matplotlib code that plots the C-alpha trace (Angstrom):
import matplotlib.pyplot as plt

x = [29.0, 31.3, 32.3, 28.7, 28.1, 31.3, 30.3, 26.8, 28.1, 30.5, 27.7, 25.5, 28.4, 29.4, 25.8, 25.2, 28.3, 27.6, 23.9, 25.0, 27.8, 25.5, 22.8, 25.5, 26.9, 23.6, 21.3, 23.7, 24.6, 21.4, 19.0, 20.9, 21.4, 17.7, 16.5, 18.6, 17.8, 14.1, 14.8, 16.5, 14.0, 11.2, 12.8, 14.4, 12.2, 15.1, 13.6, 16.9, 17.0, 19.8, 21.3, 24.5, 24.6, 23.1, 25.9, 27.7, 31.0, 29.8, 27.9, 31.0, 33.2, 30.9, 30.2, 34.0, 34.4, 31.3, 33.5, 35.8, 32.9, 31.7, 35.1, 35.3, 32.0, 33.0, 36.1, 34.2, 31.7, 34.5, 36.0, 32.7, 32.1, 35.5, 36.1, 38.6, 41.0, 40.4, 40.3, 43.5, 41.6, 39.1, 41.3, 42.3, 38.7, 37.6, 40.5, 39.5, 35.9, 37.0, 39.3, 36.2, 34.3, 37.4, 37.4, 33.7, 34.7, 37.5, 35.0, 32.6, 35.3, 36.8, 33.9, 30.8, 27.8, 26.4, 22.9, 21.9, 22.3, 26.0, 26.2, 24.4, 26.8, 29.7, 28.7, 28.2, 31.6, 33.3, 31.4, 31.0, 34.7, 35.3, 32.6, 34.3, 37.7, 36.2, 34.5, 37.7, 39.7, 37.2, 37.3, 41.2, 41.2, 38.8, 41.2]
y = [-5.5, -2.7, -2.2, -1.7, 0.8, 2.6, 2.8, 4.0, 6.8, 7.9, 8.0, 10.0, 12.4, 12.8, 13.4, 15.8, 17.8, 17.9, 19.0, 21.7, 22.9, 23.1, 25.0, 27.5, 27.9, 28.4, 29.8, 31.6, 31.6, 33.2, 31.0, 27.8, 28.9, 29.9, 26.6, 24.6, 27.0, 26.4, 22.7, 22.9, 25.3, 22.9, 20.0, 21.8, 24.9, 27.4, 30.9, 32.6, 34.2, 33.2, 36.4, 37.6, 35.4, 37.9, 40.4, 40.4, 39.7, 36.6, 35.3, 35.9, 34.0, 31.1, 30.7, 30.5, 27.9, 25.9, 24.7, 23.1, 21.5, 20.1, 18.7, 17.1, 15.6, 14.1, 12.7, 11.2, 9.6, 8.2, 6.7, 5.1, 3.8, 2.1, 1.5, -1.3, 0.8, 4.0, 2.8, 4.8, 8.0, 7.5, 8.8, 11.8, 12.6, 12.1, 14.3, 17.1, 17.0, 16.9, 19.9, 21.9, 21.1, 22.1, 25.4, 25.9, 25.1, 27.7, 30.2, 29.5, 29.9, 33.1, 34.8, 33.6, 31.4, 31.1, 29.9, 26.5, 25.3, 25.8, 24.1, 21.1, 21.1, 21.4, 18.3, 16.3, 17.4, 16.4, 13.1, 11.7, 11.5, 9.5, 7.0, 6.9, 6.1, 3.3, 1.8, 2.2, 0.5, -2.4, -2.8, -2.8, -5.5, -7.6, -7.4]
z = [81.5, 82.6, 79.0, 78.0, 80.9, 80.1, 76.4, 77.2, 79.5, 76.8, 74.2, 76.5, 77.3, 73.7, 72.5, 75.3, 74.6, 70.9, 71.5, 74.0, 71.7, 68.7, 70.7, 72.0, 68.5, 66.7, 69.3, 71.6, 75.2, 76.6, 74.8, 75.7, 79.3, 79.7, 78.4, 80.8, 83.7, 83.1, 83.1, 86.5, 87.8, 86.9, 88.8, 91.6, 92.1, 92.0, 91.9, 91.1, 87.6, 85.3, 84.1, 82.6, 79.6, 77.1, 76.7, 73.4, 75.1, 76.9, 73.8, 71.6, 74.0, 74.6, 70.9, 70.3, 73.1, 71.7, 68.8, 71.3, 73.1, 69.7, 69.0, 72.6, 72.0, 68.6, 70.2, 73.1, 70.5, 68.5, 71.6, 72.6, 69.1, 68.9, 72.6, 72.2, 70.1, 72.0, 75.6, 76.3, 75.6, 78.4, 81.3, 79.2, 78.3, 81.9, 83.1, 80.7, 81.8, 85.5, 84.9, 83.6, 86.8, 88.9, 86.9, 88.0, 91.6, 91.4, 90.1, 92.9, 95.5, 94.0, 92.5, 94.3, 94.1, 90.6, 89.4, 90.5, 86.9, 87.1, 90.4, 89.0, 86.0, 88.4, 90.4, 87.1, 85.8, 89.0, 89.6, 86.1, 85.4, 88.5, 87.4, 83.9, 85.5, 87.7, 84.7, 82.6, 85.2, 85.4, 81.6, 81.7, 84.3, 82.3, 79.3]

ax = plt.figure().add_subplot(projection="3d")
ax.plot(x, y, z, "-o")
ax.set_aspect("equal")
plt.show()
């Protein structure tokens, strides 16, 4: 059962990162950010506007990084698809995702409070890897 839950979480993570990466690459940072901010605003009623993503510098930088996000998603999907042979990748993939969340936390502490969207993303990026590690450890014990 743990293996199934781990695989499902990896599939969702991989698909989400590919979807977000493609959106960022093809539609740009502002369109992608505004879509997800509207989603957050609908469920959490955050009146704060999402700004700062429409400048050419930010858009260029995020479209550059989106390619790495796509590659990460492809590796996560590959690991999920062949979990037995790629189980050793799970801690690395979880660690990378956690490091991204830690980067957001560092930004929050040093630069200030971002839009609620980025707080929600930070929480996901700090909690989901811990869940993946717990599931990975359970699958390893069952082997």
